[in-house]
C-alpha positions in Angstrom: -25.6 17.5 84.2 -22.5 16.9 82.1 -19.9 14.4 82.2 -16.0 14.9 82.2 -14.0 11.3 81.9 -10.0 11.1 82.9 -8.9 7.6 82.5 -5.7 6.7 84.6 -3.7 4.4 82.0 -0.9 4.7 83.1 1.1 4.9 86.9 4.7 5.9 87.2 7.2 6.2 89.9 6.9 9.3 89.7 3.4 10.7 87.5 0.5 9.3 86.3 -1.2 9.8 82.2 -4.7 9.5 81.3 -7.0 10.2 79.4 -9.3 12.5 79.0 -13.0 12.0 77.4 -15.4 14.5 76.9 -18.8 13.5 75.2 -18.4 9.9 75.7 -14.7 10.3 72.7 -11.4 11.0 73.5 -10.5 14.9 73.7 -6.7 14.4 74.8 -4.3 13.2 77.4 -3.2 14.5 80.9 -0.7 14.5 83.3 -0.8 13.8 87.3 1.5 13.5 90.4 2.5 10.2 91.0 -0.7 7.8 92.4 -0.3 7.7 96.6 -1.4 5.4 99.0 0.6 7.6 101.9 -0.8 10.6 104.8 -1.8 13.1 102.0 -1.2 16.0 103.7 2.3 15.1 103.7 2.5 14.9 99.8 -0.2 17.8 99.2 1.4 18.7 96.1 3.1 15.6 94.9 0.3 12.8 95.0 -2.4 12.8 92.3 -5.8 13.5 93.7 -8.0 10.2 94.6 -9.9 8.9 92.3 -14.0 10.0 92.0 -16.3 12.5 91.2 -15.6 16.0 91.4 -18.2 19.2 90.4 -16.4 21.9 88.0 -16.5 25.2 88.0 -15.0 28.3 86.0 -13.9 30.3 88.5 -10.6 33.0 88.6 -7.5 31.4 89.8 -5.3 33.5 92.8 -1.6 31.8 91.5 -2.8 30.7 87.2 -3.5 34.9 87.5 -7.3 33.2 85.0 -9.7 32.2 84.8 -9.7 27.9 84.1 -11.4 24.4 85.9 -11.5 24.0 89.9 -12.2 20.7 91.2 -14.7 21.4 94.1 -14.6 19.5 97.4 -11.2 17.1 97.3 -10.9 15.2 100.1 -7.5 16.7 101.8 -6.9 18.9 99.1 -7.1 22.6 98.1 -7.4 24.7 95.0 -7.7 21.8 92.8 -7.3 22.6 88.9 -7.2 21.5 85.3 -3.8 23.6 83.6 -1.2 24.5 81.0 1.9 22.2 81.8 4.7 20.3 80.4 6.0 17.5 83.5 4.7 16.4 86.6 6.7 18.9 89.0 4.3 21.6 86.8 1.3 20.2 88.2 1.2 20.3 91.9 -1.4 17.7 92.5 -3.5 19.5 89.6 -4.7 18.0 85.9 -2.7 19.2 82.4 -3.3 18.9 79.7 -2.1 18.2 76.4 -0.5 15.4 74.2 1.7 12.9 75.6 3.9 12.4 73.0 7.0 11.9 74.7 7.9 9.1 77.7 6.6 11.0 81.1 5.6 14.8 79.7 2.9 16.6 77.7 3.3 19.1 74.9 0.9 21.4 73.3 -0.9 21.8 76.8 -1.4 25.5 76.4 -3.5 25.0 73.7 -5.7 21.9 74.7 -5.7 23.3 77.7 -7.6 26.6 75.7 -9.3 24.0 74.1 -11.4 21.9 77.2 -12.2 25.4 79.2 -14.5 26.0 76.0 -15.5 23.9 76.5 -16.5 23.5 80.2 -17.2 27.1 79.7 -19.8 25.4 77.2 -21.3 23.3 78.5 -21.8 25.7 81.7 -23.1 29.0 79.4 -26.1 26.0 79.0 -27.0 25.9 82.2 -25.2 22.5 82.9 -23.4 21.3 85.4 -20.1 19.5 85.3 -18.6 17.1 86.6 -15.7 14.9 86.1 -15.2 11.4 87.1 -11.6 9.9 87.8 -10.8 6.6 87.0 
């Protein structure tokens, strides 16, 4: 089993910044929607997913038309992905990866998402189950 850690470090009025750790080392930054303590159904596509531990699989995303990481069994959410994007409006409750070099946005997201996917595929190819812990 391999665990990826997403440590949320800043919750702004309309976005959340985090740091992603792979193999216990800082890997890249993350960008998510704002953390809300309201009815998830009402704000489904503009709310960060709940803190917790989720299994990750790699499969084809109909929306993105490529194989990318999917978080499994996120209560109240469907088809949660780790994917590319630069702004919180790109997330739709997913997790964006990149570098937080400018306020409220990521840069080089395509590169960092590709690197995250490569690492997860490496784990899966070596018969590890992969989980993400969001804290």
